[in-house]
C-alpha positions as CSV (number, residue, x, y, z in Angstrom):
1,M,0.0,0.0,0.0
2,T,1.1,3.5,-0.5
3,L,0.8,6.9,1.1
4,Q,-2.3,7.4,-1.1
5,Q,-4.2,5.1,1.2
6,H,-3.5,7.2,4.2
7,I,-4.3,10.4,2.4
8,R,-7.5,9.2,0.9
9,E,-8.9,7.1,3.7
10,S,-7.7,8.1,7.1
11,F,-9.2,11.5,7.4
12,S,-12.6,10.5,6.1
13,V,-12.8,7.6,8.6
14,H,-11.9,10.1,11.3
15,R,-14.5,12.6,10.1
16,H,-17.3,9.9,10.1
17,L,-16.4,8.7,13.6
18,E,-16.3,12.3,14.8
19,T,-19.8,12.9,13.5
20,F,-21.2,9.9,15.4
21,L,-19.3,10.9,18.6
22,K,-20.7,14.4,18.4
23,K,-24.2,12.9,18.3
24,G,-23.4,10.8,21.4
25,I,-23.4,7.5,19.4
26,K,-20.7,5.1,20.5
27,S,-19.2,3.6,17.4
28,Y,-16.1,2.2,15.7
29,S,-14.9,1.7,12.2
30,I,-13.6,-1.4,10.5
31,F,-10.8,-0.6,8.1
32,I,-10.5,-3.5,5.6
33,S,-7.8,-3.4,2.9
34,P,-5.5,-5.8,1.1
35,R,-2.6,-4.4,3.2
36,T,-2.5,-1.4,5.5
37,F,0.1,1.3,5.0
38,T,2.2,2.1,8.1
39,D,1.1,5.7,8.2
40,T,-2.5,4.6,8.2
41,K,-1.9,2.3,11.2
42,R,0.0,5.1,13.0
43,Y,-2.8,7.6,12.4
44,F,-5.5,5.3,13.6
45,S,-3.5,4.6,16.7
46,F,-3.0,8.3,17.2
47,I,-6.7,9.2,17.0
48,K,-7.5,6.5,19.6
49,K,-6.5,8.8,22.4
50,D,-9.4,11.1,21.3
51,G,-11.9,8.2,21.6
52,F,-11.9,7.1,18.0
53,E,-11.7,3.3,17.5
54,V,-10.6,1.9,14.2
55,R,-10.2,-1.9,13.8
56,I,-7.8,-2.8,11.0
57,S,-8.0,-6.0,9.1
58,E,-6.7,-7.4,5.9
59,I,-9.4,-8.6,3.4
60,D,-8.6,-12.4,3.5
61,S,-8.3,-12.4,7.3
62,F,-11.6,-10.5,7.7
63,I,-13.4,-12.9,5.4
64,N,-12.1,-15.9,7.3
65,A,-13.0,-14.4,10.7
66,S,-16.5,-13.3,9.5
67,E,-17.2,-16.9,8.3
68,K,-16.3,-18.2,11.8
69,C,-18.0,-15.6,14.0
70,K,-21.7,-14.9,14.6
71,T,-21.4,-11.1,14.6
72,L,-19.5,-8.5,12.6
73,N,-18.4,-7.0,15.9
74,K,-16.8,-10.2,17.0
75,A,-15.1,-10.8,13.6
76,A,-13.7,-7.3,13.7
77,W,-12.6,-7.6,17.3
78,D,-11.0,-11.0,16.9
79,N,-9.3,-10.0,13.7
80,R,-7.7,-6.7,14.7
81,D,-4.1,-6.0,13.9
82,K,-2.6,-7.3,17.2
83,K,1.0,-7.1,15.8
84,N,0.8,-3.3,15.5
85,G,-1.3,-2.7,18.5
86,V,-4.1,-1.1,16.5
87,V,-7.6,-2.1,17.1
């Protein structure tokens, strides 16, 4: 993945989560991609301190997890990017 992923996706995900938070709706985002660029992971980790939760998953891993889990929440939680500490 390239820097384009970070530029095109990270800020819009942040903006959507911010909209929900302002309305008092507890929410999180699931970021699914073939591979996640390092800057994207860092940015999602950075915004977590402000209460924004982004769960990162690669496509193949997410499909496998969603086939095994009963809920999307469980698939996203069980399949988070543990190696990079990003949920």
